C-alpha positions as CSV (number, residue, x, y, z in Angstrom):
1,M,0.0,0.0,0.0
2,D,1.0,3.6,-0.5
3,K,-0.5,7.0,0.3
4,A,-4.3,7.1,0.8
5,G,-4.2,3.3,0.9
6,S,-3.4,2.8,-2.8
7,K,-2.4,-0.6,-4.1
8,K,0.7,-0.8,-6.3
9,V,1.1,-2.5,-9.6
10,L,4.4,-2.9,-11.5
11,F,3.4,-1.8,-15.0
12,I,5.9,-3.1,-17.6
13,A,5.6,-1.2,-21.0
14,Y,8.5,-0.7,-23.4
15,L,6.4,1.8,-25.3
16,F,5.4,4.6,-23.0
17,P,5.2,8.5,-23.2
18,P,6.9,10.6,-24.4
19,V,7.0,7.9,-27.1
20,G,4.2,8.6,-29.6
21,G,2.1,6.4,-31.8
22,G,-0.9,4.2,-31.5
23,G,0.7,1.5,-29.4
24,V,1.3,3.9,-26.5
25,Q,-2.3,5.0,-26.0
26,R,-3.5,1.9,-24.2
27,S,-0.8,2.0,-21.6
28,S,-0.8,5.8,-21.0
29,K,-4.6,5.8,-20.5
30,F,-4.6,2.9,-18.1
31,V,-1.9,4.6,-16.1
32,K,-3.9,7.8,-16.2
33,Y,-7.0,6.3,-14.8
34,L,-5.7,3.6,-12.4
35,P,-5.2,6.0,-9.5
36,E,-9.0,6.8,-9.6
37,F,-9.7,3.2,-8.7
38,G,-7.1,2.9,-5.9
39,W,-4.2,1.6,-7.8
40,Q,-0.8,3.3,-8.1
41,P,1.2,2.4,-11.2
42,L,4.9,1.8,-11.0
43,V,5.9,2.1,-14.6
44,L,9.0,0.2,-15.8
45,T,10.0,1.4,-19.3
46,V,13.0,2.2,-21.4
47,K,14.8,5.6,-21.6
48,E,14.7,5.8,-25.3
49,P,13.2,3.1,-27.5
50,Y,14.7,2.1,-30.8
51,D,11.8,3.5,-33.0
52,F,11.2,6.8,-31.3
53,Y,8.5,9.2,-32.4
54,R,8.3,11.8,-29.6
55,D,5.0,13.2,-28.4
56,D,5.4,15.3,-25.3
57,S,1.7,16.1,-25.2
58,L,1.1,12.6,-23.9
59,M,3.0,13.4,-20.7
60,K,-0.1,15.2,-19.5
61,D,-1.7,11.8,-18.8
62,L,0.9,11.0,-16.1
63,G,-0.3,12.4,-12.8
64,D,1.4,12.8,-9.4
65,D,0.6,9.2,-8.4
66,V,2.6,7.7,-11.2
67,K,6.2,6.7,-10.7
68,V,8.1,6.1,-13.9
69,Y,11.4,4.1,-13.9
70,R,13.4,4.4,-17.1
71,T,16.2,2.0,-17.8
72,F,19.1,1.7,-20.3
73,S,18.7,-0.7,-23.2
74,I,21.0,-2.0,-25.9
75,E,19.3,-1.1,-29.2
76,P,21.2,-2.5,-32.2
77,M,18.4,-1.7,-34.6
78,K,18.0,1.8,-33.5
79,W,20.8,3.3,-35.6
80,I,20.0,1.2,-38.6
81,R,16.4,2.5,-38.4
82,I,17.6,6.1,-38.1
83,L,19.9,5.5,-41.1
84,L,17.1,4.1,-43.1
85,K,14.8,7.0,-42.2
86,N,17.4,9.6,-43.3
87,K,18.2,7.7,-46.5
88,S,14.5,7.4,-47.3
89,K,14.0,11.2,-46.9
90,K,16.9,12.0,-49.2
91,K,15.7,9.5,-51.8
92,L,12.1,10.9,-51.7
93,K,13.4,14.4,-52.1
94,S,15.6,13.7,-55.0
95,A,13.5,11.2,-57.0
96,N,11.6,12.4,-60.0
97,K,7.9,11.9,-59.3
98,L,7.0,10.4,-62.6
99,T,10.0,8.9,-64.4
100,Q,12.2,7.6,-61.6
101,P,10.5,5.1,-59.4
102,L,12.5,4.3,-56.3
103,K,14.2,1.0,-55.5
104,K,11.6,-1.1,-53.7
105,S,13.7,-1.4,-50.5
106,L,16.9,-0.1,-49.1
107,K,17.0,-2.8,-46.4
108,P,20.0,-5.2,-46.9
109,A,18.6,-8.7,-47.2
110,F,21.3,-10.3,-45.1
111,L,20.6,-7.9,-42.2
112,V,16.9,-8.7,-42.2
113,K,17.8,-12.4,-42.0
114,L,20.4,-11.8,-39.3
115,K,17.9,-9.8,-37.2
116,T,15.2,-12.5,-37.6
117,Y,17.5,-15.2,-36.2
118,L,19.3,-13.2,-33.5
119,L,16.6,-10.9,-32.0
120,V,14.0,-13.2,-30.6
121,P,11.1,-12.6,-30.1
122,D,11.7,-9.0,-31.2
123,N,14.1,-6.1,-31.6
124,E,13.7,-5.1,-27.9
125,I,15.0,-8.4,-26.4
126,L,18.3,-6.8,-25.3
127,W,16.3,-4.6,-22.9
128,L,15.5,-7.7,-20.9
129,P,18.5,-7.9,-18.5
130,F,18.4,-4.2,-17.6
131,A,14.6,-4.4,-17.1
132,V,14.8,-7.5,-14.9
133,W,17.5,-6.0,-12.8
134,K,15.6,-2.7,-12.3
135,G,12.3,-4.5,-11.9
136,M,13.6,-6.5,-8.9
137,R,14.9,-3.4,-7.3
138,I,11.5,-1.7,-7.7
139,I,9.8,-4.8,-6.2
140,K,12.0,-4.9,-3.2
141,R,11.6,-1.1,-2.5
142,E,8.0,-0.5,-3.5
143,R,6.4,-3.9,-2.7
144,P,3.8,-4.0,-5.5
145,L,1.0,-6.5,-5.2
146,I,1.0,-7.6,-8.8
147,I,2.8,-7.3,-12.1
148,Y,1.2,-6.2,-15.4
149,S,2.9,-6.4,-18.8
150,T,1.6,-5.3,-22.2
151,A,2.8,-6.5,-25.6
152,S,3.9,-5.9,-28.3
153,P,6.9,-5.9,-28.0
154,Y,6.6,-9.4,-26.6
155,T,9.9,-8.9,-24.7
156,D,7.7,-7.1,-22.1
157,H,6.0,-10.5,-21.3
158,L,9.3,-12.3,-21.0
159,I,10.5,-9.7,-18.5
160,A,7.3,-10.1,-16.5
161,L,7.7,-13.9,-16.6
162,I,11.1,-13.7,-15.0
163,L,10.1,-11.1,-12.4
164,A,7.1,-13.1,-11.5
165,K,9.2,-16.3,-11.0
166,L,11.8,-14.5,-9.0
167,S,9.4,-12.5,-6.8
168,G,6.4,-14.9,-6.5
169,L,4.1,-12.0,-7.4
170,P,1.0,-12.7,-9.5
171,W,1.1,-11.5,-13.1
172,V,-1.4,-10.2,-15.7
173,A,-0.3,-10.3,-19.3
174,D,-2.0,-8.0,-21.8
175,F,-1.9,-8.7,-25.5
176,R,-2.7,-5.7,-27.8
177,D,-1.9,-8.0,-30.8
178,P,-1.5,-11.7,-31.6
179,W,2.0,-13.1,-31.2
180,V,2.9,-15.8,-33.6
181,D,-0.3,-15.4,-35.6
182,R,0.3,-11.7,-36.4
183,A,0.7,-10.5,-40.0
184,N,4.4,-9.6,-39.9
185,F,5.6,-12.7,-38.1
186,P,8.8,-14.0,-39.7
187,R,7.8,-17.0,-41.8
188,N,10.5,-19.6,-41.1
189,R,10.3,-22.8,-39.2
190,W,12.9,-22.0,-36.6
191,R,11.2,-18.8,-35.5
192,L,7.8,-20.5,-35.5
193,F,9.1,-23.2,-33.2
194,I,10.9,-20.8,-30.8
195,D,8.2,-18.2,-30.6
196,R,5.4,-20.7,-30.2
197,K,7.2,-22.2,-27.3
198,L,7.7,-18.7,-25.7
199,E,4.1,-17.8,-26.4
200,K,2.7,-21.0,-24.7
201,R,5.1,-20.4,-21.8
202,V,3.7,-16.9,-21.2
203,L,0.1,-18.1,-21.6
204,K,0.7,-20.9,-19.0
205,S,2.7,-18.8,-16.6
206,A,0.5,-15.7,-16.4
207,D,-2.2,-15.7,-13.7
208,H,-4.6,-13.9,-16.1
209,I,-4.5,-13.0,-19.8
210,I,-6.1,-9.9,-21.2
211,A,-6.7,-9.6,-25.0
212,T,-8.0,-6.6,-27.0
213,T,-10.4,-8.7,-29.0
214,S,-12.5,-11.8,-28.5
215,L,-11.0,-13.6,-31.4
216,I,-7.4,-13.1,-30.0
217,A,-8.7,-14.5,-26.7
218,E,-10.2,-17.5,-28.5
219,R,-7.0,-18.2,-30.3
220,F,-5.1,-18.2,-27.1
221,K,-7.7,-20.5,-25.4
222,D,-6.9,-23.0,-28.2
223,L,-3.3,-22.9,-27.1
224,H,-4.0,-22.9,-23.4
225,P,-7.5,-24.1,-22.5
226,Q,-7.0,-23.8,-18.8
227,G,-6.1,-20.1,-18.9
228,K,-8.2,-17.3,-17.5
229,F,-9.0,-14.7,-20.1
230,T,-10.7,-11.3,-20.2
231,V,-11.3,-9.1,-23.3
232,I,-10.6,-5.4,-22.8
233,T,-10.7,-3.5,-26.1
234,N,-8.9,-0.4,-27.0
235,G,-10.8,2.8,-26.7
236,Y,-10.9,6.6,-26.7
237,D,-10.4,9.2,-24.0
238,E,-13.2,11.7,-23.7
239,E,-10.8,14.4,-22.4
240,D,-8.9,14.2,-25.7
241,F,-12.0,15.5,-27.6
242,I,-12.7,18.6,-25.5
243,D,-13.2,21.6,-27.8
244,M,-12.9,19.5,-30.9
245,Q,-16.5,19.5,-31.9
246,K,-16.3,23.0,-33.3
247,L,-13.9,21.7,-36.0
248,K,-15.5,20.9,-39.4
249,P,-14.4,19.6,-42.8
250,P,-13.7,22.4,-45.4
251,E,-16.7,23.3,-47.5
252,G,-16.6,22.1,-51.1
253,E,-14.0,19.4,-50.4
254,F,-14.5,15.7,-50.1
255,R,-11.7,15.0,-47.7
256,I,-10.6,11.4,-47.0
257,T,-8.2,11.1,-44.1
258,Y,-6.1,8.2,-43.0
259,T,-4.2,8.3,-39.8
260,G,-1.4,5.8,-39.1
261,I,0.9,3.5,-40.9
262,F,0.7,1.9,-44.3
263,N,3.3,-0.8,-45.0
264,E,3.8,-4.2,-46.6
265,Q,1.1,-5.8,-44.5
266,R,-1.3,-2.9,-44.4
267,N,-1.1,-2.4,-48.1
268,P,-3.2,0.4,-49.6
269,K,-2.9,-0.4,-53.3
270,K,-6.5,-1.5,-53.8
271,V,-7.7,1.7,-52.2
272,F,-5.4,3.8,-54.3
273,Q,-6.5,2.0,-57.4
274,A,-10.2,2.5,-56.6
275,L,-9.6,6.2,-56.0
276,R,-7.7,6.6,-59.3
277,E,-10.5,4.9,-61.2
278,L,-13.1,7.1,-59.7
279,I,-11.1,10.2,-60.4
280,D,-10.8,9.1,-64.1
281,C,-14.5,8.3,-64.5
282,R,-16.3,11.0,-62.5
283,D,-15.6,14.7,-63.1
284,D,-17.6,15.7,-60.0
285,F,-15.4,13.4,-57.8
286,N,-12.2,14.6,-59.5
287,N,-13.1,18.2,-58.7
288,K,-13.7,17.6,-55.0
289,I,-11.5,14.7,-53.8
290,R,-8.7,15.5,-51.4
291,I,-6.7,12.7,-49.7
292,R,-4.8,13.3,-46.4
293,I,-2.4,10.7,-45.0
294,I,-1.2,11.5,-41.5
295,G,1.6,9.1,-40.8
296,Q,3.6,7.1,-43.3
297,L,3.1,5.3,-46.6
298,D,6.0,2.8,-46.1
299,N,8.3,1.6,-43.3
300,P,11.6,3.4,-43.4
301,G,13.7,2.0,-46.2
302,D,10.8,0.7,-48.2
303,F,9.2,2.5,-51.2
304,E,6.6,0.1,-52.7
305,N,3.6,2.1,-51.7
306,I,5.0,5.6,-52.5
307,N,6.1,4.3,-55.9
308,Y,2.6,3.1,-56.7
309,F,1.0,6.2,-55.2
310,R,3.1,8.5,-57.5
311,Q,2.9,6.1,-60.5
312,I,-0.9,6.5,-60.7
313,G,-0.8,10.2,-60.0
314,L,-2.6,10.3,-56.6
315,D,0.0,12.7,-55.3
316,Q,-1.7,15.5,-57.3
317,Y,-4.9,15.0,-55.1
318,S,-3.1,14.3,-51.8
319,E,-1.2,15.6,-48.9
320,L,1.3,13.4,-47.1
321,I,1.9,14.6,-43.6
322,E,4.5,13.1,-41.3
323,Y,3.9,11.9,-37.8
324,Q,1.9,14.4,-35.7
325,P,1.2,14.8,-32.0
326,H,-1.8,12.9,-30.8
327,H,-4.0,16.0,-30.2
328,Q,-3.2,17.2,-33.8
329,V,-4.3,13.8,-35.1
330,I,-7.6,14.1,-33.3
331,S,-8.0,17.5,-34.8
332,E,-7.4,16.1,-38.3
333,M,-10.1,13.5,-37.7
334,H,-12.7,16.2,-37.0
335,Q,-11.7,18.1,-40.1
336,S,-12.4,15.1,-42.4
337,T,-15.4,14.3,-44.5
338,V,-14.6,10.6,-44.3
339,L,-12.1,8.6,-42.2
340,L,-10.4,5.7,-43.9
341,L,-9.9,2.5,-42.0
342,L,-7.8,-0.3,-43.6
343,I,-7.0,-3.8,-42.6
344,G,-4.6,-5.7,-44.8
345,D,-5.3,-8.9,-46.7
346,Y,-3.5,-11.6,-44.7
347,L,-3.8,-14.6,-42.4
348,F,-6.0,-14.1,-39.3
349,E,-7.1,-10.7,-40.6
350,E,-10.5,-11.1,-38.9
351,V,-9.1,-10.8,-35.4
352,I,-7.5,-7.4,-36.1
353,L,-9.3,-4.4,-34.5
354,P,-7.1,-1.3,-35.0
355,G,-6.9,1.0,-32.0
356,K,-7.7,4.0,-34.1
357,I,-11.2,2.8,-34.8
358,F,-12.4,3.9,-31.4
359,E,-11.1,7.4,-31.8
360,Y,-12.6,7.5,-35.3
361,L,-16.0,6.5,-33.7
362,R,-15.7,9.3,-31.1
363,A,-14.7,11.9,-33.8
364,G,-18.2,11.4,-35.2
365,R,-17.1,11.5,-38.9
366,P,-18.4,8.7,-41.2
367,I,-15.9,5.8,-41.4
368,F,-15.1,4.1,-44.7
369,A,-13.8,0.7,-43.6
370,V,-11.9,-1.5,-46.0
371,V,-11.9,-4.6,-43.8
372,P,-12.6,-8.3,-43.7
373,P,-16.4,-8.7,-44.1
374,E,-16.6,-11.3,-41.3
375,G,-14.1,-9.5,-39.0
376,L,-14.5,-7.6,-35.8
377,A,-13.9,-4.2,-37.3
378,A,-16.9,-4.7,-39.7
379,D,-19.0,-5.8,-36.8
380,I,-18.3,-2.6,-34.8
381,I,-18.9,-0.4,-37.8
382,R,-22.3,-2.0,-38.4
383,S,-23.4,-2.2,-34.8
384,T,-22.7,1.4,-34.1
385,N,-23.9,2.7,-37.6
386,S,-20.8,4.7,-37.8
387,G,-19.9,4.1,-41.5
388,L,-19.7,1.8,-44.4
389,D,-17.6,-1.4,-44.6
390,V,-16.5,-3.0,-47.8
391,S,-14.3,-6.0,-48.5
392,N,-10.6,-5.5,-48.4
393,K,-10.2,-8.0,-51.2
394,S,-12.0,-6.3,-54.0
395,V,-11.1,-3.0,-55.9
396,D,-14.6,-2.9,-57.3
397,D,-16.2,-3.1,-53.9
398,I,-14.0,-0.4,-52.6
399,K,-14.7,1.8,-55.6
400,E,-18.5,1.3,-55.2
401,G,-18.3,2.1,-51.5
402,I,-16.4,5.3,-52.0
403,S,-18.8,6.3,-54.8
404,K,-21.8,5.7,-52.5
405,M,-20.4,7.8,-49.7
406,F,-19.5,10.6,-52.2
407,D,-23.1,10.5,-53.6
408,L,-24.5,10.9,-50.1
409,Y,-22.1,13.8,-49.5
410,M,-23.3,15.5,-52.7
411,K,-26.9,15.2,-51.5
412,D,-25.9,16.5,-48.0
413,K,-27.0,13.2,-46.5
414,L,-23.6,11.7,-45.5
415,E,-23.4,12.5,-41.8
416,K,-27.1,11.9,-41.3
417,S,-26.8,8.4,-42.8
418,F,-24.1,7.4,-40.3
419,E,-25.0,8.8,-36.9
420,G,-22.9,6.5,-34.6
421,S,-24.4,5.2,-31.4
422,G,-23.4,3.0,-28.4
423,I,-19.8,4.0,-28.3
424,E,-19.7,4.9,-24.6
425,Q,-18.6,1.4,-23.6
426,Y,-15.2,2.2,-25.3
427,G,-14.4,5.1,-23.0
428,R,-10.9,4.8,-21.4
429,R,-12.2,5.3,-17.9
430,N,-14.7,2.4,-18.3
431,L,-12.0,0.2,-19.8
432,T,-9.7,0.9,-16.9
433,E,-12.4,-0.1,-14.5
434,K,-12.4,-3.5,-16.2
435,L,-8.6,-3.8,-15.8
436,V,-9.0,-2.9,-12.1
437,D,-11.6,-5.8,-11.7
438,V,-9.0,-8.2,-13.1
439,L,-6.2,-6.8,-10.9
440,N,-8.4,-7.0,-7.8
441,N,-9.6,-10.6,-8.6
442,V,-6.1,-11.9,-9.3
443,V,-4.7,-10.3,-6.1
444,L,-7.5,-11.8,-4.0
445,S,-7.5,-15.2,-5.5
């Protein structure tokens, strides 16, 4: 216990403010609201992660009751990532838009293979010895009642596994994403064997497993039927939307906005092709369409998506905006006619529920969801009447869907057709209360 009778939880999260990006939001919001329910977070994180987008605005979520312990880490991929980012920027600036497509990737193939075999389960594994050492010191000094870890990166769970064994403390493991069954998992037998072993060990050793979707939880139940599982989705924080309602899309512009990352797995080519075909066949669409991408088209060192984007001339109708602070991204959502949601075409795609969907819902703009028809994202879009979902496998379906939303826009019926409802359950305070129920139950069991 600490001041005012608060219970302490050792909260292990490699990704934590001032790191920016979607993967940070879940942790920062849990930490923000846990003290309201009598829990004091003791955050164990890294001083500077290898892939570092800084967003100081997220530090406002950390109140006086939050203690943050930052440790050193060896980051062999950090400097390679920085080098690739710098090279990518130079290439993009110097390349001729139409006649000089960029090389598909700058990444040395041997280095990708070497990383796959040496850094298991992920690039962050060399943080483990420093985190375990620091974690034991925190446990001895602060005497938390329980350990909580969140992944990805999955190294977080391995750190928690060791600390739980050494200290005897109960442990809750939170999965924001699948592990072995994720889209970008290295497809070789050795990694499949090792990672599946590690995954099962984590599932069997944790006292309770939290998953962000029901389908991820069901998959883990197949691997460990005796486990205790709870689904706590991602969500939105009402306080992030204060004073945003006054923001509106520009008049006379059909603005489609995407926030986040496109890459090899989340490939936007079908959406780009559908947009190009509509531009070519509809003058009214051609005159009003504006595309805003807030984030990145490719991972650093890759150019496949930007090459295609330029090749078909979408850059003439678009604005590509680099990473923005979270509050600015929320502002961009409110100034959009339509918000684009995309889930790539890959194995286990139905289980994916991007965290941004909940902030899209709260922004109140119609969502155009290019997602698996039988997946969780499509279910939420339909059940909340927050937008239109189309198959992520068909250019024709995507084209038809965009055209339908544009026709509604031209008739001034777009927002009235998709008046979202029932989203309150995804508020961050409500979701933290669910986490508190898990923590209390595990401690008392």
